[in-house]
C-alpha positions in Angstrom: 0.0 0.0 0.0 2.8 2.5 0.9 4.3 2.1 -2.5 1.1 2.7 -4.4 0.5 6.0 -2.7 4.1 7.3 -3.4 5.6 6.3 -0.1 8.8 4.8 -1.7 9.4 7.9 -3.6 9.0 9.9 -0.4 11.4 7.6 1.5 14.0 8.0 -1.2 13.6 11.8 -1.0 14.0 11.7 2.8 17.2 9.7 2.5 18.5 12.1 -0.2 17.5 15.4 1.4 17.3 15.3 5.1 20.3 16.0 7.4 18.6 14.7 10.5 20.2 11.3 11.0 17.2 9.7 12.7 15.0 10.5 9.7 17.7 9.0 7.4 17.9 5.8 9.5 14.2 5.3 9.5 14.0 6.0 5.7 16.9 3.7 4.9 15.4 1.0 7.1 12.0 1.3 5.4 13.7 1.2 1.9 15.6 -1.9 3.0 12.4 -3.6 4.0 10.6 -2.6 0.8 13.6 -3.8 -1.3 12.8 -7.4 -0.4 9.8 -7.2 -2.8 10.6 -7.7 -6.5 8.1 -5.1 -7.7 9.5 -2.5 -5.3 13.1 -3.3 -6.5 12.1 -2.2 -9.9 10.7 1.1 -8.6 13.8 1.7 -6.4 15.9 1.2 -9.6 13.7 3.5 -11.7 13.7 6.2 -9.0 17.5 6.4 -8.8 17.5 4.6 -5.5 20.6 2.5 -6.4 22.8 5.5 -7.0 21.4 7.1 -3.9 22.2 4.1 -1.7 25.7 3.9 -3.2 26.2 7.6 -2.6 25.0 7.3 1.0 27.5 4.5 1.7 30.4 6.8 0.6 29.2 10.0 2.2 27.6 8.7 5.4 29.3 7.9 8.7 26.5 7.0 11.0 26.7 3.3 11.7 22.9 2.7 11.9 22.2 4.5 8.6 25.0 2.6 6.9 23.6 -0.7 8.3 20.2 0.1 6.9 21.7 1.2 3.5 23.8 -1.9 3.3 20.7 -4.0 4.1 18.8 -2.3 1.3 21.7 -3.0 -1.2 21.8 -6.6 0.0 18.1 -7.0 -0.6 18.3 -5.7 -4.2 20.2 -8.7 -5.6 17.3 -10.0 -7.6 17.0 -10.3 -11.3 19.6 -9.8 -14.0 18.6 -6.2 -14.7 19.1 -5.2 -11.0 22.4 -7.0 -10.8 23.7 -5.2 -13.8 22.5 -1.9 -12.4 24.0 -2.6 -9.0 27.4 -3.4 -10.6 27.4 -0.5 -13.1 26.4 2.0 -10.3 29.1 0.8 -7.9 27.0 -1.3 -5.5 29.7 -3.9 -5.0 32.4 -1.4 -4.4 30.0 0.5 -2.1 29.5 -2.6 0.0 33.2 -3.3 0.2 33.8 0.3 1.1 31.7 -0.2 4.3 34.7 -2.0 5.8 35.9 1.4 6.9 33.0 1.7 9.3 34.1 -1.3 11.3 30.8 -1.6 13.2 29.8 -5.3 13.5 26.2 -4.6 12.4 27.3 -2.8 9.3 29.8 -5.5 8.5 27.1 -8.2 9.0 24.8 -6.4 6.4 27.8 -5.9 4.1 28.5 -9.7 4.3 24.9 -10.5 3.6 25.1 -8.3 0.5 28.4 -10.0 -0.6 26.8 -13.4 -0.1 23.8 -12.4 -2.2 26.1 -11.0 -4.8 28.2 -14.2 -4.9 25.1 -16.3 -5.1 24.0 -14.6 -8.3 27.3 -13.7 -9.9 30.1 -15.7 -11.6 33.5 -16.2 -10.1 35.0 -14.0 -12.7 32.8 -11.1 -11.7 33.6 -11.6 -8.1 37.3 -11.4 -8.9 36.8 -8.4 -11.2 35.1 -6.3 -8.6 37.6 -7.1 -5.9 35.1 -9.0 -3.8 36.8 -12.4 -3.8 39.9 -11.4 -1.6 37.5 -9.8 1.0 35.3 -12.9 1.0 38.3 -15.3 1.4 40.0 -13.2 4.1 36.9 -12.8 6.2 35.7 -16.4 5.8 39.0 -17.6 7.1 39.4 -15.1 9.9 38.0 -16.6 13.2 37.9 -13.1 14.7 36.0 -11.5 11.8 32.9 -9.8 13.2 30.8 -11.1 10.3 31.7 -14.7 10.8 29.0 -17.0 12.2 29.8 -20.0 14.2 28.9 -23.3 12.6 
């Protein structure tokens, strides 16, 4: 219902325009939730949401906002068109860039995004984008904050 009445467009505008970090956290979280739906993924892509999310990862420094944005990117790995758009607009590099934050919750969402990416992409693409070394390093690091016990 929220999407049909223009709510997704409004959420993207809030993330893009507001300086209040609480508003940005809530907007990014709602976008992440809506990004789980395929129809909403298309709208997010059409509304420039992918580039907005990528920009937010590079310009933002609030861990909660970055966690929500990383979750939104992670949820967007759907069809071929979305994957191509994510790659061409820097979605993979944006996820990898979140390492700088160091917050375990951000790294966890980042790892989810990388797992979704790896699930849909070929090994060559993973190597090309620089994701493979990060995946291998953190998969083998017992102290990595993103590693789950077996």
